[in-house]
N, C-alpha and C positions, 0 to 999 in steps of 0.2 A: 803446628802446635795451636790450641784453640786460641783466637785473638779478638780481645774484648779491648774496648777505649781503654781500660786499666794495662793492658798487656796479655802476655799470657798467663790461662787458667793456672791458679796454685796448686789446684786439685793434681791438672796434669803432671806439673813441675814434679811434685812429692811422687806421685803415680810412677813416673820416669825413674828418677832416682832410686825409689824403692826397686824397683824390677831389675836397675842394671846391679844392683849391688845383692840380691836376693839369687835371681836367677843366671842374669847376664855373666858375672864373674866366672863362677865356677863352670858353666858351660863352653866358654870360651875355651878355660885351660883344657877342658877334654877336648876340644877340636883340637886346639896346638899337640896335645899329647897324642891325638892320634897321626897328626900330621907328621911331627917332629918325635920319634920315638925315643931317641936320648933326652927328652927334655927333664926327665927328673933327674939328671946326671948335669944339667945345666949347658947343655950341647942341641945345638939347633942343626946338627949334621947330618944327612943321608933322609930329607924330607922327603913323606909319602912310600917309604921303601915297606913300611909292614902292611900296605893296603893290600898287595899282589897275595901276600900270604894268608891274610884273614878273610879277605872276599872269595880267594878262592879256593876254601874250603867247602868240598863237597857236600859236608853235611850242616853247612849253612843254609840250602834253600828248605830242607828238612825241618830245621828249626825254627825258621822263617812261617812254614806253612802251620807248625804245629802250635805258632806264637798266633799266628791269625786265627785258625779255629777255634782254640782256647776262646780266646777274647769275643770272638762271634757268639760261641755256643752260651758261655758265661751271659752274654746281654741279652740273647735270647730267653733264656730260661729264668731271666732275672725280671723281663718286662714281663713273661708270662705268669709270673707270681706275683710281682711287685703292683703291674696297673690296675688288675681288676678289686683288689685291696684299697690303693688310693683312690681311685674314684668314689667307691662306697665309703669312705673315710671322709671324702670333701663333700659328697653332695647328699649323704642323708645321717640319720641320726642314730649309729653303731651305736649300742651300748658298751660301755668301758671304754670308750674311745681313747681317752689319756692313757687307761691302763695298755690296752694294744701299742700305743705309740713307745711306752716304756717298753714293752717286752719287744716289738721289734729293734728299739734301739741297741739292746743287749750284744746281740749277733755281733754289732759294730764293736761293741765295747770286748768282745773276748778277742785276744791276739790270736790271728790267723796260725802260728804256729801252737798254740797251745788248744786250739779247736780241732786242729787237726790232729794232733796226741789224742786228744779226748776221743775222738772218732776213730781211732788205730785201736785204743784200749776198749771199744766197745765193740767193734764190728770183727775184729782179729780174733784168729783160733785160740780158744780159751779166756776171749774177754769177756766181758760185763755182759753182753750178749747171748755168749755161748753157757757162760755158768748158767744162765737165769731161764732161758729156754732150749738149750741145745743147737742154736742156729749163729751162724757167723757168716757174715756178708765181707770177706775178705775178696772175693773174686771180684764184686763189684766196686768193693773202696778204691783198691788198687788198680784202676782202668781209668781210661778217658771219662766215662759218664761219671764215674766217683768222682775223679777229680774238679768236673765241671759243677757236679751235685753240690760238694765240699764249699766251692767256691761261691756259687750263687748264694749260699746259705750266708755267708759271711757281708756278699755285697748287694744284695736285694731292699736293704734299708735306703741306700742310697736312691734309688728308683721309688721308693715306696716315701718318704717324705718328701723331696721336690715334686713328683706328681701328685701327692693329697693338697700340696701348699697352694701349687698352681691352679689346678682344678678348683681350689677353694676360693682362689682369687678372683677368676673368671666367672664362677657362681653357675647358676641357672636360667639367668634372666636373660641371656642371648638364645638358649635350647629354647625358653617359654615361648618368645618371639615366634621360633621355628615351628613351633606345634598348634600356636594360634593360625597359622597358614596350612595346616594341613600335614606335617611331619608328625612320622609315629616318635614313640620316645628314642627307640634305638636309633633311628634315622637322623634326630635332633642332636644325639650325644655323638656320632659319627660323622656327622658334615659342618657340626657346628663346636660343642664342646671339645673335643678331643680336638681338630687342628688350632683352635684356639689355644690350645694347654702343650703345642709343640715345643717352645722354648725349654718350659722346664723338664720334658721327657726328653729332648735330644740331649739337653746337657747333662742329664743323669744318666742315661746311656752311655755318653762318649766317658763320663767319667767310670762308670762300671768296665767301660772296654778297657782304658789307661790301667786302670788296677788290676784286670785280668791278666794283661799283657807283661803287666812287672812285678806281678807279686811273685816272691820268692819261696816263700816255707808250704805250699802248699804243692805244686810241681815238685819241689824237691823231695819232700817226702813220699809222694805217693808218685809221683812220676816213674821214680826211676825204676821201681819194679815192674812197671807197665812200659817202660821201655819209649817214655815220652817226652824226650827234651824238647826244651823250648830256649830262647835266646838269654832269657835272665839268669839260668842257671850257667847255662854255657860261659856269660859273664862271669858269676861269679867263681867258676872254676879256675877261670884265668888271671883272677885278682888274689885268690887264697892257697892255690896249689902252687908248689914250686915246679918250677921258675916261674916267676910272675911274671905275667902278660899286660902290662897297662895297656900298649898299644894296642893289643888285640882286643881287650875290653873295650876300651873306648871307641873302636870303630864298630864293633857289635853294637853298643850303645846308640851309634847313630844309626844303625839298621832301624831300630826300635824306635828313633825320633821318626824316621821315615814311617814307619805304620803308624805310628799315632798323629803325625801332620794327616795321613791320608782320612782317618777318622774324623781330624777338624775338620778338615776341609768341606768332607761329607755333611758334618754338621751346621756350616756355616752356608750352605748351598741350601741348606734344606731352611736354615732362617732368614734369607733373604729374597726368598720368594715370594712372601708376602708379607703383610703387614698382621703383627698380633696384637696390635694395643687393645689393654682390656680394661686399665684403669684410667678414665679420662676425668676423674674428679667430681664426676656426677653419684650421686646417691647409689650404692649399691642393696641390691635386696640378699643378705647373708643369711636368711632363714633354710635350715635343711630340713629333709622332709623324712616321713616315717617310712619306714623298710617295711611295713604290712606285713603279708605270707612270708615275706623274705628274711625277716628277722633270724630264724631259727637257723636256716641253711649258711646265711652270711658268717654269721657266728661261730657255726662248725668250721667254716672255711679259714677263719680268723685264729679261732683254736687249733685247729691242725698246724698251718704255718706254724706257732707261737711254741707247740709243743717240739716240733721236728726242728725248727732253727734255733730257740732258745733252751727251751725244757731237755731235752736230752742231753747237748753238751755241756750244759751246766750241771747235773746230775753226774756225768762222768769226772768232770773236776771235781766238784763236791766229794764224789766218793774216793778218788785219788787221794784227795787232800785231806780226807779224814782216815785214810790207811795207813797202818803203821808200815808196812811193807809192800810194796805193789805184789811180790809173790805169794804173799799170803792171802790173796782172793775174797771175795767176799761174803765170809762169815764175820760174826759179831765180835768175835776177840780180835779180830785185827783192826776194828776200826776205833777211833780214839780224838783225842783232840790236841794232841804235843804237836802237831806243825803249826797248829795256831797259836799256842803258846810259845813257839819261836818265834814265831813273827812279831807277835806283840809285845813278847820280852826283848825285843831286838838284838839277842843274842846272836846275830849274824847279818846285823847292818840293815836290814830289810824297812824299818821305819825312816833310816836316812835315805834310802833309792826311793822309798814314794813320796817322800815330800820334794825331792829333785824333780820327779817325773813331773807330778802335780803341778808345783811350780813353772816349768815348761812347758806344759801341757796350756794351762791357761795364759801365758807369754805368747806362743804362738797362734793360739785363736785369736788374741786380742790384735796382735800384728798383721798376721793373713787376714782377719776379718777390715780391718782398718785401709790396709794394702788392696784388699779384693775389692773393695768397693771402690777405691780410689780408681783403680785399672779399669773395671769395669765400664764405671761413668767416661774414663777418657776415650775408651774405646767406643762406647756404644751412645754416646749422648754428645760427646764434643767434637768438632771440626778438627782437631788438632791434626796435623801434618805430620806422618810417621805414626798414626795411631794402629795402621797395621802390624807396623814391627811392633809396639806394647803388645797387641794381640798374640802373636806367635811368642814371644817372653812369657805371656799367662800362662801358653798350653804346653811350652817347652817341658816342665817338670813332670808332666803327663808320660813324657816318652824316657825319662830318667829315673831308672830303678836306683833306689836307696842307697846301693853300696855305691854307684858310679857317679851320685851328687857327693857323695863323703870322699871319695879319691880326688873330685874336682875341687871340694874343699880345702883338702889337704894340700893339692898344688898352688891353688889359689892364694890361699896366707901361710904358706909355709915356707915362702920367700925370705932370705937371710936381708935383704934391702928393706922390708917392709920396717919403717918407723915403731907401728903401732899394728898389734895381731890378734883377732880373737881366738887364734891357734892355740891348742891347750888350755882354754879355759872353758865356761861353762855355756859363753857366747856360743862358740861354733857347732855346740846342738843347737840352740835355739834357731842359726842362721840352716843348719839342715832339716831340721822338720820345716821351719816357713817354707823354704823351696821346694821340698817334697809336696808339702800338703797345700800351698798357695792355690792351686786349680782349683778346688773343692770352693770356697767362698768367690772366685772371680767367676765360675759359672753359672754359681746361684745368682750372684748379682747380674750377671750379665741378663740371665732369663728373667730376669723383676725388670729390670729397665729398660728389656724391649716391648714388655705391656705397659709402660709408663707414658701417656702423650708428650708431646714436647710442651705444649701447651702451660703444664702447671708449672713448668721452668720458667717459659716467657713470660706468665703472668707475675710472676715473683720478681723477676727483672723489671718489668715494666713499673713497679712500684717501688725501685731502688733496690733489691738486693741485689749483694755482690755475689759471684758466682759459687763462693763456698760459702754463703749464708744461704744462697739457694738449696745448695747441693745437704747443706746440717739441717736446715728447716721444713724443706719440700721433698728431696729426693731420698733423703736415708733415712726417714720414718716409714718412708712406702716400701724400701727394700729390705728395710729389717727383720720382718717376718722369716723370709728365705734368708737373708743375709745370718742371722740368728742361729736359724737351723744346720749350714754349712757353720758356721764356728763351733757349734757342738760336736760336729763329726770331728773337726779337726784336733779339738780337745780330746775327744776320746782316742783317736788313733797318735797323736803327739805321744799321750802317758803310755803307748805299749810299743811305740815303734822299736825295731831291734836291729835292723842291718848297718843304718848308719849310725847309731849309739854305740853297737860293737866297735865301728872302727874309728871313731872322731870321739870318742868320750875320753876326756884329760885325764891323766893318773890319778888316782883317788877319786872320780867321780862315779859311783854306780845309779843306774837307772833301775826303773822296776823290769825293764825287758833285760837288761844284761845280767840283772840278781837272777831272774829265773834262768836264764839262758846256764850261768854259771851253775846254778844247785843240778841242772839237767847232766850238764857233764860232769860233776861230781855222783852222779847217781841219784840225787836225793831229789825223785820227782815229785815224792807227796809234799814237801818244801816247797817244791815250785809251785804246785796246785794251789796250796794252801794262799799263796803271795798273789796268785793269777786271781785268785776266788776275792778277796779281800780287794784287790785294785779292781774287779768287776762291782763289788759292790759300791765302793767310794765313786769310782766313777760314773755310775748309774744317777747315784744322789744328788749331784751339781745339776746335769740336765733336767731331772724330775724338777726341782725348787724352781729351775728356769723356767722351763716349760707352765708349770704351773703358776708363775708369777706372771707370763705373758698370757695365760690363760683367761687369769680374774680382768686384763686388759681387753678381752676380746679378740688379740689377734690371732693366736695360735689354736686354741681352742674350740 
């Protein structure tokens, strides 16, 4: 552990305790479940007896290959879409930059299962596109390229926000130095600016890969018709279908851990090859340049991406929410506000579910933001022994599907010998959200810490600041833009998380996702879509306010 004259750094102690509680405990019980098949019945008999059956399944290699293929394709397409937009946003005066930020944040606000349903209702035979222009793209949608496209539209904002903020931090001054020595603008960008932005790019691509391999809704809704099975759908099958196979689910989850760790090691190898220090305490030139003749083409690209990623899904959700019956089609007589009246009138418990999810979303953002910053500091800046173990704990949730985290929490906190337990309370939902979403602030903070020179903290310590004071007064403000962006993403995802909510939500506690899910199960698609639209509008308002406040301080805008 980091040792000073005062002893072990308090920030490292807090980070370690938080990671053990949030991540290690449920993961430990997943391992125990994989080793001891009868753990749920309180027996440690027949250890390792389930491994041969699960790993010997001939379909496992195919599902693992499909999972890797899906993750790689989503990462590649997300980078192709997001990086040019992010670079333009960071280095040039893009008209309406704040509006584009909000529009690109909305896809992340739309729950994947809602977005998928919107695309199905738009592109399927007799869908909205078919009704309007007589064309259906069901063949594309229910295919591997269709799955990749839908998942990319949901995931590319992660890369956009991370890269734009990282490139903005790097600025153009280093590239300007290269140009003084004869480099062309393109060469200066590829050889100087982009390499210095590697931490943010690598961190965001790792997050996208993790999101892709653990995403359940899209592969389940579209992959079944395409014959494209992945590990996470197989895990869900073992948990939800009778007979329930918890050991098999735990073993397949460990396979996902291996895949995610491979990506993590690749990212770590990239980040440790060279220094990415770009913030040294010296004044920075943050002035952005005019786009000139490229203004119109750049705006058209921004508009096209916003239309496809945000406009079309929102229109599909809006039309479905306004439809009295889905079978009634796109006719004026079938449109009305009855679904919204039911939501706002709270006749079905919608407002109570909304309040619960918003509260849990804010709490998850605050907890993961604080724990993520402390964990990243412990890993990057401290000399603590065992910080590699802490780094492993921060990446573990990337490899754990939400349903497996939920099962791990149940196994861990439903033990009869515990004197106090969060099980069957709303706190178990908060623990599930924090475990699932912790990697986002950790990776963003890690990338930011890699760009801060050690001289700043050392200077504070020379003048008598304690480690916590140096962290709070020097380092935390410097990483705040990146950390705040990650916390906004955590809030967006936590408010609409589905799988863990369904499994661990206490009796009588309803969240947005469980409410919407129940409406679909009951055939009230319009009511579910109305709730989804209200949620999107509300959860967009808070990030907009925060971004505006930060923009006035010159940190984000």
